[in-house]
N, C-alpha and C positions, 0 to 999 in steps of 0.2 A: 458648242462651237468653239467656247474656251480652250479646248485642248488642241485647236488649230493655230493660236494666236503664236507660239513660238515659230511653228513652220512659216505661216505668213510674214512675220517679221525678218525671218531670214531669206525669205525670197525678196521682198524688199531691198533690203540691204545688199542682198549680192547684186540686184539688177541696178539700183540707183548706182553702186557705186562701179560695176562695170563701165557705165556710161560715163561715170567721171572719167574713170581711168584711161579711156579710149579719148576724151579731151587732151589729156596731158599728153599720150602717147603720139596723137595728130600735131601737137603744139610743138613738142621736142624733136621728133623724129621724121616729119614730113610724111607720116603714114595717114590713112583712113582720110584722104583730102588734105591733110594739112592743116596747119592754123587757118581758122574759119574759112577752111575750104580752098585756100589760094595754093593748095601743094608745097608751100613753103614753111621752115620751120620759125621759131622764135631767136633770134640772136641770143646766144649763151650768156646770160648774166643781165638780161636786159630786165629794169624794173617797170613795173611789177609784173610783166605779162611771164617771163621766163619762170620765176618763180613761184608764180600761181600754178603753172603748166607742169612744174616738179612736185608741189603740193597735191595737185590734182593724180599724178602718177603714182608716187610713193604713199600718199594718204588712202587713195583708192583702191591700191592693192592691197594695203593693211585692212582696210574696211572690208574687201571683199574676201579676204581670207579670214576674216573675224579675229585678227591681232592686235589686242591694243583697240580693242573697238571704239568704246566708248571716247577716248583721247583722241585715236586717231579723226574719229565722225566729228568730233567738237574742233579739231584745228580744219578740217575742210570745210566747215561751216563756217567757221570766222572767216575764211578766206573768200566765201563767195560773199560773206556779208561786206566785208571790203571789197570786194569787185563792184556789188552793186550800189554801195553808197559812195564810194570815189569814183568810179568810171562810169556808171549809168546814172545815178540818181541827179547829179548835177545838171543834166540837160533835161529831165522831166521828172516829176513825182513818181508819175504812173510807169508800172511796169511794161504796157504795151504801147507807153510814147517814148521810152529809151531805151529800150532793146535789153533790158534787163530782167525777163522772164527766166531764163535758165538760173541765171545767179540767186535769183530769190528763191526758186523752187528747189536747187541743189541746198542752197542755206538751210532751207526748212527741213528737207528730208534728211540731212545730215545730222541738224539738231534732234530730229525726231530716233533716230538711231543712236545718238548719244544719251539719250535719255531713257530708251526702252532696252538697249543694250542689243547684242549680237542676234539671239534667235536662236534658233535650234541648233543650225549645224554652223560651228566655228572653232577655229584653233584654241581661242579661249576658253571655249568650253573642254574641248581635249585636254588642253594643259591644266584646267581646274580636276578635270578626273583622274589623269595621271598622276598628280600632285598627290591627290587622296590617297589613292594607291601604293604609294612609296612611302608614305608615313608608317613607322612603326606604332604597333598597339601600345598603349601604355597600360600598364599593370595596376 
């Protein structure tokens, strides 16, 4: 089973980041149902929603591709921690009561990716292989 771990981590990273990216795209471009299913977009520059959507889109794409994975995932995790504690938690502590389940789940999922790394299939891994191959042999 241990040999499957890098592949399972990669699949987890891809699925979570794809869902996260779709949230950002919906909020920024009004696609996929738009912001919170309204069909609308978040006005450019509006704090904190528009900035969160930019992090969701850009950070989600970077994690999806496995490029700068650990730092991108940490940024995504932090943005969802902010969303939970600033937007959701003031109304109630428990996520089921304050509507913060997605923020909490995304926060912990991206934290896990930041700790475990990108897994088997990532641009980070590919770039590492290419760097090692391009180094000249030292006598």
